[in-house]
C-alpha positions in Angstrom: -5.7 89.4 23.8 -8.1 86.4 24.3 -5.1 84.1 24.8 -3.6 86.4 27.4 -7.0 86.6 29.2 -7.2 82.8 29.2 -3.8 82.5 30.9 -4.5 85.2 33.5 -5.5 82.8 36.4 -3.1 80.0 35.4 -0.4 82.7 35.3 -1.2 83.9 38.9 -1.2 80.3 40.1 2.2 79.7 38.4 3.5 82.8 40.1 2.3 81.6 43.5 3.8 78.1 43.3 7.0 79.6 41.8 7.5 82.0 44.7 6.8 79.2 47.2 9.4 77.0 45.4 12.1 79.7 45.7 11.1 79.9 49.4 11.5 76.1 49.8 15.1 76.2 48.5 16.1 79.2 50.5 14.8 77.5 53.6 16.5 74.2 52.7 19.9 75.9 52.5 19.4 77.9 55.7 18.1 75.0 57.8 21.0 72.7 56.8 23.4 75.4 57.9 21.5 76.0 61.2 21.5 72.3 62.1 25.2 71.9 61.1 26.2 74.9 63.2 24.2 73.7 66.2 25.4 70.1 66.2 28.4 69.8 64.0 27.0 66.4 63.0 26.6 65.2 59.4 24.1 62.6 60.7 21.9 65.3 62.2 21.9 67.1 58.8 21.1 63.8 57.0 18.2 63.3 59.3 16.5 66.3 57.8 15.9 64.1 54.7 13.8 61.5 56.4 11.6 63.8 58.4 9.2 64.4 55.4 8.8 60.7 54.4 8.2 59.6 58.0 5.6 62.4 58.5 3.9 61.5 55.2 3.5 57.9 56.3 1.5 59.1 59.3 -0.4 61.9 57.6 -1.3 60.4 54.2 -3.8 57.9 55.7 -6.3 60.8 56.2 -5.2 63.9 54.4 -7.0 62.9 51.2 -10.2 62.4 53.2 -9.9 66.0 54.6 -8.9 67.6 51.3 -11.5 66.2 48.9 -14.4 67.6 50.9 -13.0 71.1 51.3 -11.8 74.0 49.1 -8.4 73.2 47.7 -7.6 76.9 47.2 -8.2 77.6 50.9 -6.2 74.6 52.0 -3.3 75.8 49.9 -3.6 79.3 51.3 -3.7 78.1 54.9 -0.7 75.8 54.4 1.3 78.7 52.9 0.5 80.9 55.9 1.3 78.0 58.3 4.6 77.4 56.7 5.4 81.2 56.9 4.7 81.2 60.6 6.6 78.0 61.3 9.7 79.1 59.4 9.7 82.5 61.2 9.9 80.5 64.5 13.1 78.6 63.5 15.6 81.3 64.7 14.0 81.2 68.1 14.6 77.4 68.5 16.9 76.8 71.4 18.1 73.3 70.3 18.0 70.9 67.4 15.1 68.9 68.9 12.8 71.9 68.7 14.0 72.5 65.1 13.1 68.9 64.2 9.7 69.5 65.8 9.1 72.5 63.6 10.2 70.4 60.6 7.6 67.8 61.4 4.9 70.6 61.4 6.2 72.0 58.1 6.1 68.4 56.6 2.5 68.1 57.9 1.6 71.4 56.1 3.2 70.1 52.9 1.3 66.8 53.2 -1.9 68.8 52.9 -0.5 71.2 50.2 0.7 68.7 47.6 -2.6 66.8 47.0 -4.5 70.1 47.2 -2.3 71.8 44.6 -2.5 68.9 42.1 -6.3 69.0 42.4 -6.7 72.8 42.2 -4.4 72.9 39.1 -6.7 70.3 37.5 -9.8 72.3 38.4 -8.4 75.7 37.3 -6.5 74.8 34.1 -8.5 73.5 31.1 -7.4 70.2 29.7 -6.1 71.7 26.5 -3.7 74.0 28.5 -2.4 71.5 31.0 0.7 70.3 29.0 2.0 73.8 28.5 1.0 74.8 32.1 2.9 71.8 33.6 5.9 72.5 31.3 6.0 76.1 32.5 5.6 75.0 36.1 8.5 72.7 35.6 10.5 75.6 34.3 9.7 77.7 37.3 10.6 74.8 39.7 13.9 74.4 37.8 14.5 78.1 38.1 13.8 78.0 41.8 16.5 75.3 42.1 19.0 77.8 40.9 17.6 81.1 42.2 16.6 79.8 45.7 20.1 78.7 46.9 21.7 81.7 45.1 19.3 84.1 47.0 19.9 82.1 50.2 23.7 82.4 49.8 23.6 86.1 49.0 21.2 86.9 51.9 23.3 84.9 54.4 26.5 86.6 53.2 25.0 90.1 53.4 22.9 89.7 56.5 22.6 86.6 58.7 21.0 83.2 58.7 18.3 84.3 61.1 17.3 87.3 58.9 17.4 85.1 55.9 14.9 82.8 57.5 12.6 85.6 58.4 12.8 87.0 54.9 12.2 83.5 53.6 8.9 83.4 55.5 7.7 86.4 53.5 7.9 84.3 50.3 5.1 82.1 51.6 3.1 85.1 52.7 3.4 86.4 49.1 2.4 83.0 47.7 -0.7 83.0 49.9 -1.6 86.6 48.8 -1.4 85.5 45.1 -3.7 82.6 45.9 -6.3 85.1 47.2 -6.4 86.7 43.7 -7.6 83.4 42.2 -11.2 82.4 41.9 -12.9 79.9 44.1 -13.9 77.1 41.6 -15.6 74.8 44.1 -19.0 75.2 45.8 -18.6 73.5 49.1 -21.7 73.1 51.3 -20.7 72.8 54.9 -23.6 70.5 55.6 -22.3 68.0 53.1 -18.8 67.7 54.6 -18.5 64.4 56.4 -16.9 64.1 59.8 -13.3 63.0 59.7 -13.6 59.7 61.5 -11.9 56.3 61.2 -15.0 55.0 59.5 -14.9 57.8 56.9 -11.2 57.2 56.3 -11.8 53.5 55.7 -14.7 54.3 53.3 -12.4 56.6 51.4 -9.7 53.9 51.1 -12.4 51.7 49.7 -13.2 54.4 47.1 -9.5 54.6 46.1 -9.3 50.8 45.9 -12.3 50.6 43.6 -10.9 53.3 41.4 -7.5 51.5 41.2 -9.4 48.3 40.1 -11.5 50.1 37.6 -8.7 52.2 36.1 -5.9 49.6 36.5 -3.9 50.9 33.5 -3.8 54.4 35.0 -2.9 53.1 38.5 -0.2 50.8 37.1 1.4 53.6 35.1 1.5 56.0 38.0 2.8 53.3 40.5 5.4 52.3 37.9 6.5 55.9 37.7 6.8 56.1 41.5 8.8 52.9 41.7 11.3 54.0 39.0 11.7 57.4 40.7 12.5 55.7 44.0 15.8 54.6 42.4 16.6 58.3 41.7 15.7 59.3 45.3 18.0 56.6 46.7 20.9 57.5 44.4 20.4 61.2 45.1 20.6 60.6 48.9 24.2 59.2 48.3 25.1 61.9 45.7 27.4 64.0 47.9 29.4 60.9 49.2 29.6 59.4 45.7 30.7 62.6 44.0 33.3 63.6 46.7 34.7 60.3 47.9 34.2 57.9 44.9 34.7 60.2 41.9 37.0 62.5 43.9 35.4 65.9 43.2 36.5 68.9 45.3 34.0 71.0 47.2 34.2 73.7 44.5 33.6 71.1 41.7 30.6 69.6 43.5 29.1 73.1 44.0 29.6 73.8 40.3 28.1 70.4 39.4 24.8 71.3 41.2 24.7 74.6 39.3 25.3 72.8 36.0 22.4 70.4 36.8 20.1 73.3 37.5 21.0 75.0 34.3 20.4 71.8 32.4 16.9 71.5 34.1 16.1 75.1 33.2 17.2 74.6 29.5 15.1 71.4 29.2 12.0 73.0 30.9 12.3 76.1 28.7 12.5 74.1 25.5 9.6 71.9 26.6 7.4 75.0 27.5 8.0 76.2 23.9 7.3 73.0 22.1 5.0 71.1 24.6 2.0 71.4 22.2 4.0 69.5 19.5 4.8 66.6 21.7 2.4 63.9 22.8 2.1 62.9 26.5 3.6 59.5 25.8 6.6 60.9 23.8 7.3 63.3 26.8 7.1 60.4 29.3 9.2 57.8 27.3 11.8 60.3 26.0 12.2 61.9 29.4 12.4 58.6 31.3 14.9 56.9 29.0 17.2 59.9 28.6 17.1 60.6 32.3 18.0 57.0 33.1 20.9 57.2 30.6 22.0 60.3 32.6 22.1 58.2 35.8 24.0 55.4 34.0 26.7 57.9 33.0 26.7 59.2 36.6 27.1 55.7 38.0 30.1 54.9 35.8 31.7 58.4 36.1 35.4 58.8 36.8 35.9 62.6 36.4 34.2 65.9 36.7 33.5 66.0 33.0 31.8 62.7 32.9 29.6 63.2 35.9 28.7 66.7 34.7 27.6 65.2 31.3 25.3 62.7 33.1 23.9 65.4 35.4 23.2 67.7 32.5 21.4 64.9 30.6 19.2 63.9 33.6 18.5 67.5 34.5 17.5 68.4 31.0 15.0 65.5 30.5 13.6 65.4 34.0 11.1 68.1 33.0 9.9 66.0 30.0 9.1 63.0 32.3 7.5 65.1 35.1 5.4 67.2 32.7 4.1 64.2 30.8 3.3 62.3 33.9 1.6 65.2 35.6 -0.6 65.8 32.6 -1.5 62.1 32.3 -2.4 62.0 35.9 -4.6 65.1 35.8 -6.4 63.9 32.7 -7.2 60.4 34.1 -7.9 60.8 37.8 -11.4 62.2 38.7 -11.2 65.6 40.4 -13.7 64.6 43.1 -11.4 61.9 44.4 -7.9 63.2 43.3 -6.9 64.3 46.9 -7.6 60.8 48.2 -5.9 59.0 45.3 -2.9 61.3 45.5 -2.5 60.9 49.3 -2.7 57.0 49.1 -0.1 56.9 46.3 2.2 59.4 48.3 1.8 57.2 51.4 3.2 54.2 49.5 5.9 56.4 47.9 7.1 57.7 51.3 7.3 54.2 52.8 9.2 52.9 49.9 11.5 55.9 49.8 12.8 55.1 53.3 13.2 51.4 52.4 15.1 52.1 49.2 17.5 54.6 50.9 18.2 52.0 53.6 18.7 49.2 51.0 21.1 51.2 49.0 23.0 52.2 52.2 23.3 48.6 53.2 24.4 47.5 49.7 27.1 50.2 49.8 28.4 48.9 53.2 28.3 45.2 52.0 30.0 45.9 48.7 31.0 49.4 47.7 29.1 52.6 46.9 30.2 52.5 43.3 28.8 48.9 42.9 25.6 49.9 44.7 25.0 53.0 42.5 25.8 51.0 39.3 23.4 48.2 40.3 20.6 50.7 41.1 21.2 52.6 37.8 21.1 49.4 35.7 17.9 48.1 37.5 16.4 51.5 36.8 17.3 51.2 33.1 15.7 47.7 32.9 12.5 48.8 34.6 12.4 52.0 32.4 12.5 49.9 29.2 9.7 47.7 30.4 7.7 50.8 31.5 8.1 52.5 28.1 7.0 49.3 26.3 3.9 49.1 28.6 3.1 52.8 27.8 2.9 52.1 24.1 0.8 49.0 24.5 -1.9 49.0 21.7 -5.4 50.0 22.6 -4.5 52.4 25.4 -4.7 55.6 23.4 -7.8 56.8 25.3 -5.7 57.3 28.4 -3.6 59.8 26.5 -6.1 62.5 25.8 -4.1 64.4 23.2 -3.6 61.4 20.9 -6.0 60.1 18.3 
């Protein structure tokens, strides 16, 4: 009974983020179809992928300065409600330019949401529960990856794209309502909140810079993690073209491949949520990264549906291990009072590098071939992953991994 009581608030938070994740995937399917129907252009659909990184580059300079001095719970609630309202407006958009404008506003809301959610999780969930919480959260995110598109497809089939979008907005209203049930863990005095000025933003960047110098191991680990994941982002952006045109999958086989990957992710996250307490943070991170990289290697050299499915199952299964280990490591080592600013600065760099990596891989595919570009990216990822794992197990760094003696 005591254990159940201890999980009451974390459980509500998991429900809130899980409902929102399903909403994200429903909206993703619907918005792709709306833009494709409006324009008939694959380039217009592909453009949806770069809206968020470009918006983040602009927003992340100051979102951390806003978030760290305000209630993270309230910021999350406001962003949920804002996303619900903006999504509900999409069916009324007369052209694709207005839709892109709405997407920019949705990306702004998410730019505030992500650092706030990471910080609020750290505040709400005790350190000894974070591994299991992050594992279960990974499970709900993987479940949303399967459930969201399935719900979207069913709703579109039974009703219409517009009605699906409006029902989708209700998911974010539900997520906001669940957040209202959670306690306010921060005591924010309005008089102590600094004005959001250029001077304040510069001062906050200095605070982050000082933290990075002081906690260089933590910063290096997190930046290394981001750089390695950039390879996955760049390869994922070419996934449809590679699977359809290089490997030669049919549309049905590609759809099945996505479902298989989701099932692999759910299986890995479920296993991890059961045995997370038995695995150290470093074991999660190294096992997850190496096995996920091997999955991408198999994917890069694939020649048939069976081989590419094997690679996708492997990378889907172990993705949860890496993300859970990294999230727990980050929450345990970054001070809560500056977590919003630190997260925003790292995400700023991540967004800028995402665009660069996608462009570089696209140029490499044009100069050589997509197969050669994907193989090169996967092999570079493998080399970096090996160096990264050796760095993680460097002697004398046990203190950064809170659950290890």
